[in-house]
N, C-alpha and C positions, 0 to 999 in steps of 0.2 A: 650608319647607325648600328651599334652592336645589339645583340639579343637582349642584353640587360637594359640598354636604352629603350628598346621597344617595350620590354615589360614595364619599365618605370612609367613611360608616357601613357601606357594603356590604363593606369590606375586613375581613379578620380583624384583631382587635385585637393590638397589641403589648404588651409587658410593663407599660406604664403603666396598663393598664385596671384593675389591682387597687390602684392607689395611692389614698391618701385625698385627696391634693391635687386640687382641681378643675382647677387649671392643668395638672398632669401629665396628667390624664385627658382634657383637651382635645386632647392630642397622641396619644391612644391608638389612633387609626385612621390616623395618618400611615403612609405606606409606609416610613418610616425605622425601622430596627431599634433603637428607643430602649431604654435601660436607665435605671431610677432609680439614684441614687447608692447604692452599696453594694458589698459584697464581691464579688458575682458579676461586676459590670462591671470592677472594679478587677483582679480575678484574670485575667479574659480579656485585658485589655490587657497584662498582664505576660506571660502565657503566650504570646500571639501576637506580642508585641513590636510592638504597634500604638500609634500616638498616640491620645489621647482627644480627641474633640470634645465639649467641655462647653458646653451651652447653658442660660443662666440667664434667667429671666424671672418674670412673675407674671400672674395672671389678668386684671387690669384694665389691662394694658399694651397700648395701641393698636398700637405698632410690633411687639410680639411677635406679635400676631395677623396683622399684615401679612406678616411674614417667614414665618410658618407657611403662609399661603395661597400665597405666591409661591415658597417654596423647599421647605419640608418636605412640601408636598402634591405636589410635582413628582416624577414617577417617576424621571426621569433624574438629578436632583440627589440623590434618595434613594439611587439605585444607587451613585453616587460616594461618598456618605457611608458606606453600608453595606460596600462593598468596602475602603475605605481607613481607616476609623476605628472605634473603639468609641465609640458615640454615647450621651451621658448628658444627661438632662433634669433640671434642678433648679428647684424653686420658691424663689425668693429669700426669700419670707416664712417658709417652712418651715425653710430652712437659711440664716439670715443670716450664719452664720460662714463658709460657703463663698463666699457672695456678697461678703462684706467683703474676703476675701483676694484673690479673683480679679478683683474690680473694681479694687482698688488696683494689681494687676499690670498690667492692661490700661491703666489711667490712666498708669502709669509708661512703658509701651511706646509708647503712641500719643498721650498728652497729653489724652485725653478719655475719657469713660466714659458709660454709660447702659444701657438695656435695650431689646431683648434683648442680653444680654452673650454674646459668642461667643469661647471661649477654647480653644486647642489646648495639650494637656498631654502631657508624657512619661508613660510608665506609672508613674513615681515621683511623679506629680501636680504636676510643676513646669511652669508655663506657659512657652511659647516664642514664641507669636504669638497675637494676639487682635484684637478689634474689637467693634463693636456690631451694628447692622443691616447686613446685606449683601443687595443686590437680586439677582434671578435672572440679571441680565446687567450688563455694565459700564454705568455711568451716570456720565458726566462723569469726575471723579477717583475715584469710588467703584468699586472693582472688583466684578464680579459674583461670587456665591458659588461657581459652578463653577470659575471661575479660581482663586479662593482655595483651594478644596479640592485642586485639582491641584497648585498651587504648593507647598502645605504638605507634601503627600505626596511630591512630588519632592525637597524638601529633606530630609525624614526619610530617604528611601531613599539619596540620593546625597551629602548634605552633613551627615551626622550629627554631625561635630565641630562645625560651626557651630551646629547646633541645640543641642547640649550646652553650648556656650559661652554662647549667649544664655540658656538655661534657668538656668545657674549664676549669671549676672549678675542675672537677675530674682529668683531665690531670695534671693541676698544683699541686694538692695535691699528686697524685701518684708519680710525678717526684721530689717532694721536698726532700731535704736532710733530713734524718731521724736520723742522729747520734747526740745525745745531746753532749754538751761540757763535757770534762773530769773533774772529781772532783779534788779539790785542792791537795789531797794527792796522786793522780794518781794510779799506780799499786802498792798496798801494803797491809798490814794487815787491814787497815781501809776499803778498798773496800771489802775484803773477809768478814769481820764482818758485814758490811752493807748488803751484799747479803745474808748471813746466816740469819740475823734478818728478812729480808723480806720474805725469804722462810718459816721460822718458823712461821711467822704471818699468813701464809696460810695453815699450816700444820694441818692435821686432827689427833688430839691426840688419837682418839678412833679407827680409822680404817686405819691410815696411808695414804700416798698420800696427794695431795694438793686439798683443797676444801672439801665440804661435799655433793656434788652432783655426777654427772658422774665422773668416775675416769679413767684418762689416765696414763700410766706408767711414761711418762716424763723421759725416760732413761738417756739423758745427764745430768739432774739435779741430778739423783741418783748416777751416776758415779762421779760427782763432790763431792757430799757428802762423798763418799768413799775415794776419794783422799784427801779431806780436813781433814777427820779424821786421815788418815795415816800421813799427814804432820804436824798436830797440836795436835792430840789427843783430839779434841773438842768432848765432850760427846753429845752435842746437835746434831751434825752431825750424830754420830753413832746411837743415839736413833731414829731419823727420818728415816734413811736409813733401819735399821734392822726392825723397825715396819712395814714399807712399804713392804720390801721383805717378811717378814713373812706372812702378810695378802694377798699379791698378790699370793704367791704360795699356800695358803690355799683356795682361792676363786675359783668360777667358771670361773673367768677371766683366770685362768690357766686350761688347758684341763687335768682333773684329770685322764683320761683314756688313751689318746694318747700322752700326753705330749705337751709342747709348750704353747703359749699364744695367746689369742684372741686380737682384736684391743683395746678395752676398756671395762670398766664395766658401765652399765647403772645406777648402784646404788652405794651408798656410801661404801658399805662393800665389794666390789669386787666379789659379788656372781653371778650376772647375766651379762653375757658379750654381747657385740655386736660381732657376731660370726665370722667375717672375721679373717683370720690368715694372717698376713703380714710378709714378709721375714724381713723387717727392725726391727720390734718389736722383733722377736724371735732371731735375730742375736744380737742385743744390750743386750737383757736380758740374753741370754746364756752367753755372755761375762761377764756381771755384776755379775751374780750368781757364775760363776766360780772364778772370782777375790775375791768376798766376802767370798767364801768358804775358801780360803787361808788366807784372812785377819782376819777372825774371827774363824777359825778352825771349820767350820760348815759343816759336811757331808751332812746335808739335803739340804743345798744350792747347793752342788755339784750335788746332785741327780736331783734337779730342772734344773740345767744347762744341764745335760746329756739328760733330757727329752725334753728340748727345742732343743737341737741339733738333737735329734731323730726325732722331727717334721720336722726340716729343711731337714734332710737326706732322710726321708721316704716320706714326703708329698709335699716337695717343690723342690726337686732336679730334674734337667733336665737330661735326659739320657746321655748327653755329659759331665756331671760333674759340670756345673754351677747351679745356683739357680734361680728358677722362682719367680715371684713377690708375688703371693698371692693365697689363696683359698677363694672362695666366703663364704658369710654367709648363703646363701640359698641352699637348695637341695630339690628336688621334690616340688619346689614352696613355701617352708615353711622355714622361717628363723630359724636356729638352729636345724632343724629336725635331722640332722646327729649326733648331739652331745647330744641331750636330750633323756630322758627315761621315759616311763610310769611306774607305779608301776608294772603292769603285766609283762612288758618286763623284768624288773629286776628280778622278782621272777621266770619267765620261764627260764631265763638264769642261775640263781645261785642256785635255789632251795629255799624253804621258810625259812629254818633254817639259812643258811649262808646268804641268801638274806636279811633277817631282820637285821643281824649285819651290813652288808654293807650299807644298807639303812640308819641306824641310823648314821653311820660314815659320809656318804655323804649327809645327810640332806634331803633324799628323803621321800615323804609321799604318801599315797594312792591317795589323791586329787591332788597331784602335787604341787611343790614349786614354779612354774613359771606360765605358762598359759596353758589353754586347757588341763589340766591333765598331763602336761609334767614336769619332774624334771631336773634341772640343778644340776650336782654333784659338791659339794664343801665339804671341810673338816669341817663338823659341830661339830663332837665329836672326840677328839683325841683317838687313840687306847688304851691308858692307862686308859680312862674313860668310856669305853663301858661296860655296865652292863652284867654279865652272862659269860664273857670270860676273860681270862687273857690277858695281853698286848701282850705276844708272840703269843698266839692263834689268837688274833685280827689282828696282823700284817700279819700273815700267810694267814688268810682268805682274808684280803683286797688285798694282793699281788696277790693271785690266782684269786680272783674275777675281779681285774683290767685287767688281761690278758684275762680272759673269755669275759669280756665286750668288750675289744678291738677286739677280733676275731669276736664277734657277730656284732660289729659296721661295720667292714670292709665288711660285706655282704650288707650293705645299699648302696643306690645310693650316691656317694660321691659329695661334693660341687665341682663346676667347678674349674679348675686350670688355672690361667692366666700364660701362658708359656713365657711371655716376660722375657728376661734376662737383668737386668739393671746393668750397671757397678758400680755405686755408692753403691747400695745395696749389690752387690756381694763383694765389698770391705769390707763392714761391716761383711758379712758372713765369709770371709776368716780370718778376725781379730778375730772373735768369736771362730772359730775352732782352731786357734793357741793358744788362751788363754785357751781353754779346754785341748788342748794338754799339755800345760805347767802345768795345774792343775792335770792331770792324767797320763802323759807319755804314753798315748795310741796312737799309731802311726796311727790308722785309721782316727783320727781327722785331723792329719797333712796331710795325703795323700788326704783327701777330700778337704782340703784347697789348696793344690798344684794343684789339678785338676781344681778347680773353677778358680784360678788365671790364669792358663795356657789357659783355654778356653777364658777368657776375653781378655788376652794379645794377643791370637792368632787370634782375630777377629778385627784387626785394619785396617785402610785404607792403600792406597798405600804408603803414606808418614809416616807410623808408628803411626798415630794418633789414639787414642781411639775413639770409638763411644759411644754414650749414651745408646743405646738399641739394642737388637738383638732378632729376632724371625724368624727362618728359613732364616737367612741372616740378615745383618745390616739393621736397620730401617731408615738410612739416616740422623739421627740427630747427629751432632758432640758432642763430650764429653763436658759437662759443667765443671766448676771448681770443683764441688763436686765429679764428676767422677774421675778426676785426683788426687784430694787430698785424697779421701778415698781409692783408689787403691794404691796410693803411701804409705800410712800408712799401709796398709795390706802387701805390699811387704817388708817393714821394719820389720813387725812382723815375716814374713817368714824367713827373713835373720837371725833374732835373734834365731830362732829355728833350722836353717839348716847350717848357715855360708856359704850359697851359694852366691858367689859374684854377680851372675847374678841378683838375687833379689835386691840387693843393687844398682847395676848400673841402673836397671829399675826404681827403686824409685827415684834416682837422675835425671834420664832423665825426669820423670814426674815433678819433682820439677822445673827443668829448664824450662819445657814447661809452668808451671803455671806462672812463672815470665815473660816469653816472651809473652804469649797470653792473660793473664788476669790482669796484674798489671795496675792500673789507677794511674799514677803519680800525677795527678791534685788533686785527692781525697784522696790519701795515703791509698787506699784499693784495694783488689783484687775484680774484677767484677766477676759475676757468668757466664757471656757469653764472648766468645772470638770472634776473627775476622771472624770466619766462621759462626757465628750465625746470625740469623735474628734480626734486631734492631727495637724494638717497644718501646713505652714510658715506662719508669719506670724499664727497665731491667738493673738495676744496681747491687749493692752489696747485697747479701743475708746474713744477720747476724742472722737469726733465727735458733736456734739449736733445734727446736721441730717441728716434732717428730724425726728427724734425725740430726746429726751434719751438720752445714752449711759447704759449701765449704771453706769459709774464715777461720772458726775456725779449721777445719781439716788441712788446709794448714799451719796454725801457728804451730800446733803439728809436722807436717812433717819437716818444716824448723828447728824448735828447736831441733828435734831429730837428724837431720843430723849434726848440729853444734856440738852436744854432741858426735858424732862419730869422730869429728875432722875436718869436712869440714867447710871451711870458706866462703861458697858461700854467695851471697847477700841475699838469702832467709831469713836467720836468722835476718838480720837487718830489712827486711820488716815485719817480724813477730812482732818484737819489736814495729815497727811504727804502725802496725795495732792494737795491744793490747792497746797501749797508746791512739790511736784514738778512740777506742770503750769502753774505761773505763766508760764513762758516761752512755752509754747504758747498760753495765753490772750492774752499780749501780742502774739504774732505773728499769731494767727488768731482774732480775737474773733468773727467771723461764724460760725465753726464750733464755738465753744465757749460758746454763750450760757447753757446750764444750769450749766456750771462756774462762769461769772462770777456767776450768781445764788447759787451756793453760797458764793462769796467774800463776797457781800453778807450772806448769812445768818451767816457766821462773824463778820463785822465788826460785825453789829448789836448794840446794847446789849441784854442779855437782858431780856425782858419776859415775864411769865406772867399769865395770867388763869385763875383757878379759880372755877368756877360751882357753887354748891350749889343745885341745883334739878333738877327733872326735865328730860330732853332736850326741846329746842324750847320751853323756857320763855321768859318775857318778857325775862329778862336776856340769854339767848343771842341772841334776836332783836335786842335793842338792840345788842349787840356786833357783830353781823353787818352793821350799817349802814356800818361803817368797813372800808376795805381796810387790813389790817395783816398783810402776808404772813409776817412772822417772829415773830408773837406765839404763844408756846406756850400751848395751851389744854387744860384738863382739867376734869373735873367729876364729880359724883355727885349723886343725889337725896338730899334731907334724910332722915336716918336710915340712909343707906347709906355715909356718908362714911368711917367707921372701917374698914369692910370694904374699900372701894376704896382707902383710903390704904395698906393693906398691899401693894398692887400698884403704886401710882402715887406715887412719892416727893413730888411737889410738892403732893399733897393732904394731906400730913401736917400736923397742927396746925390744919386748917381745919374749922370747925364753925359752925353758924348757929342753934343752939337751935331746930331744927325749922322754920325759915322760910327762904325763898330768900335767898341772899347771894352777893355777888361780891367776890373779892379780886384787886386789880390790883397786881402786884409788879414791881419792877425792881431788878436788881443784888442780889438776896437780901433786899430789904426790901419789905414789903407796906404799902400804904396801908390805912386803916381800911376794914373791910368795908361795903359798901353794899347796900341791899335794894330799890331801885327802879330801873327802867330809866333814868329821868331822872338819877339820881345817878351811875350807871355811865357814861352818855354824857358827863357833865361830866368825869369822871376821864379817859376815853379822849380827849376833845378836848384836855384839858390835856396829856396825854402826847404827842399828835400835834403840838401847837404847840411843845413843848419839843424835839422830835426834829430 
């Protein structure tokens, strides 16, 4: 513990000490008079006629920690905050609704956003000034936080009319309808071509990914490229996808020792990451690499998917089986210290002879390839190009060294773990593990998925409604649309793997809940908040699929998948309506609507169903899993249980196999003759794929 830590811990705690969020509790010993978001703080702001200083961040955010150390721990800055504002701390992962609204407001006011998010509000909760990180003193063009605090308070006291006018403009802008009109061609090939051209115009032909600066994985866009290639065979989609996957898995953005992915790369080449590890990134990328391994017959992609799953299971898993939010970027007060290596550390661990081979492979140098003599490991030289050793020898040395480095790294002080369990992110994790199970047939992945889903579904309220977050008990925030939609999609994935009717009925229950609680008839869209949520300005529909799929787009997939299984609930019609309503947005901003574009592909796909009459994980299921077929509706039951299951699953009706395994492959309402061997099914699937 540092002297600063001792000083901080010796202070009396503020109100955040009783919060469930680890991020909020990190600020519980600041000298700032922090409030959590809630009636007490909002009442005080109105009663005292004070502006609100709203600070939003999350536990794995490096610059959030920096601003805390520099500003919120400073007694003089804290005095300015306490005397002039009602100070509220919010965990963006716990309250994504607040983060979404106020991030959008700051982006409108300043042209950029990020975390920590610093927003000044009227007591009516309308923003009038904001920014992101503020240093403790002026630095170049960035004003110091004390100057910002004094200027905002001076404006509030002496220029209230100007503040009110700005707040009114922001309120109007944030509440404005943002969905552009649909293109003339609507949902069709022209929309897909327009989106692909726009993405291609931003694609980095040298390093993969979008843009030539910092690189984010943008997983929903990559998933759409894979689905588009599968649907159309478009080589542009394949090239952009595989180049990006190749470079991501080779860079320091991918943890070369422990597996998994960091949040983003600070450089064009994916070499130096920003070191947080987020559950949502690792879940989406594990699923994507698993699917791409089947689509392109790439064992290296499957290896990367396994490594991402290992990260989830070893670094992010809660003892009760669900998955925690994130690992910090910092440890021992230094960003990346847990993951980076000095030359001496490498040689001491591996020995000079093998260490030199490994260093060449991973781009390590005596001086360090990053900062302060540290090396970030990335695949600089392939094993078949390392001088002085054969390819087989090199691979053996690298594999042995990676395990040794992992064991050595585990002795270090690990980055802090945010132990919150979020329903939507756990839905992504469950789906990822089911896709790995289908790519590998390894039941450990399926068991982990089942445990995570059981934990989330077992922590509902008295009325059976999901909550958004859990840490040592529910956090009191009702489920948002994304929670319901992503968990419903995960339950459909589990049903396809297990044929357990309970998973299907739970998914249908959540789908009905989405229609009941979140549908906005006037706008023709699903809202992100329901009747149990707090209503503030601008809390409408979230259509942004970055960095995670939006609740609206995930709901479209759920509704369309249920229709493909034979259910004619109103949800499928709502999905059609939403996709048509948002076609203009997809045309204008395809990089932000990847999962919506994937829903368009699902809607356009010719309907195909596969009914399997065999026990789960039977030979026919394993044969079917060899192919990547993202829009194939799949249902099944064990022989002797078909009649009972058919009463619940419409596409099982009329399917029977006289007590032996059988597979029915159907298209457009007509089924081929049932087959009984994996070889016969593979022939049918291959013919179907060649005709697509």
